[in-house]
C-alpha positions in Angstrom: 0.0 0.0 0.0 1.3 3.4 -0.9 1.6 6.3 1.5 1.6 10.0 0.7 4.5 12.2 1.9 4.1 16.0 1.4 7.4 17.6 0.5 8.1 21.3 0.0 11.9 21.1 -0.1 14.8 18.6 -0.3 12.8 15.4 -0.9 11.4 17.0 -4.1 14.8 16.8 -5.7 15.3 13.8 -8.0 18.9 13.3 -6.9 17.9 13.2 -3.2 15.1 10.7 -4.1 17.5 8.5 -6.1 20.1 8.5 -3.4 17.7 7.9 -0.5 15.1 5.6 -2.1 16.9 4.2 -5.1 14.3 5.5 -7.5 12.5 8.7 -8.5 9.1 9.0 -6.7 5.8 9.7 -8.5 4.1 12.8 -7.2 1.7 15.6 -7.9 1.5 19.3 -7.0 -0.5 20.0 -3.9 -1.1 22.6 -1.1 -1.0 22.3 2.6 -3.1 25.0 4.3 -2.7 26.2 7.9 1.1 26.0 7.9 4.1 28.1 6.7 7.7 27.3 6.1 10.2 28.5 8.8 14.0 28.0 9.2 15.4 26.4 12.3 18.9 25.5 13.5 19.6 21.8 13.7 21.6 20.4 16.6 21.4 16.7 15.6 25.1 15.9 15.1 24.4 12.6 13.2 22.2 14.6 10.7 24.9 17.2 10.3 27.6 14.6 9.8 25.7 13.4 6.6 26.6 16.8 5.1 23.3 18.4 5.7 23.2 22.1 6.4 22.8 23.4 10.0 19.8 25.6 9.0 16.8 23.6 7.7 13.3 24.4 6.7 10.4 23.1 8.8 6.7 23.6 8.9 5.0 25.6 11.6 1.3 26.1 12.3 0.0 29.3 10.8 -3.7 29.5 10.2 -3.6 32.2 7.5 -0.9 30.6 5.4 -0.3 27.8 3.0 2.7 25.8 1.6 2.9 24.7 -2.0 4.7 21.3 -2.5 4.4 17.9 -3.9 2.4 14.9 -2.7 4.9 12.1 -3.2 3.8 8.4 -3.5 6.0 6.3 -1.2 5.9 2.8 0.2 5.8 2.1 4.0 9.5 0.9 3.8 10.5 4.1 2.0 8.7 6.2 4.6 10.9 4.6 7.3 13.9 5.6 5.2 12.6 9.1 5.1 12.2 9.0 8.9 15.9 8.1 9.2 16.8 10.9 6.8 15.2 13.7 8.9 16.8 15.1 12.0 16.1 12.7 14.9 13.9 15.1 16.8 11.6 15.8 13.9 8.1 14.2 14.2 6.0 12.7 11.4 2.3 13.7 11.6 -0.6 13.2 9.2 -2.4 16.2 7.6 -5.1 16.7 5.0 -3.9 18.4 1.8 -6.0 20.7 -0.4 -6.5 17.9 -2.9 -8.2 15.8 -0.1 -5.3 13.4 0.2 -4.1 12.4 3.6 -0.3 12.9 3.8 2.6 12.7 6.2 4.7 15.8 7.0 7.7 16.3 9.2 7.7 19.0 11.8 10.3 20.2 14.3 9.7 20.0 18.1 7.4 22.6 19.4 5.6 23.0 16.1 3.0 20.3 16.6 -0.5 21.5 17.4 -3.9 20.0 16.8 -5.4 21.5 13.6 -8.7 20.8 11.9 -7.0 19.8 8.7 -5.3 16.8 10.4 -6.7 13.3 10.4 
């Protein structure tokens, strides 16, 4: 069974997908309402040791905003690979996209709140 992972940044890049999943993911443009993109400083040394930048984008709750991105089709096994790719303190939560699809997103600590668009 395929899962849906909403990406607004790095995971949309074909090279990242090929390196992480061993294939290019299918996906379609979509919108996440009730969030905006913010930049935070990452302290996870294991994440930084992979060559990732210290400042990363994350989603934060923001009722009047929206984020454009891609709804990626991903297997459960690939979703676990994505979990390992993200900084260790990021959390994966489900949301409802504008298309009506239920999707996973990653958020940094302190950015998780109950929203009406979540399932």
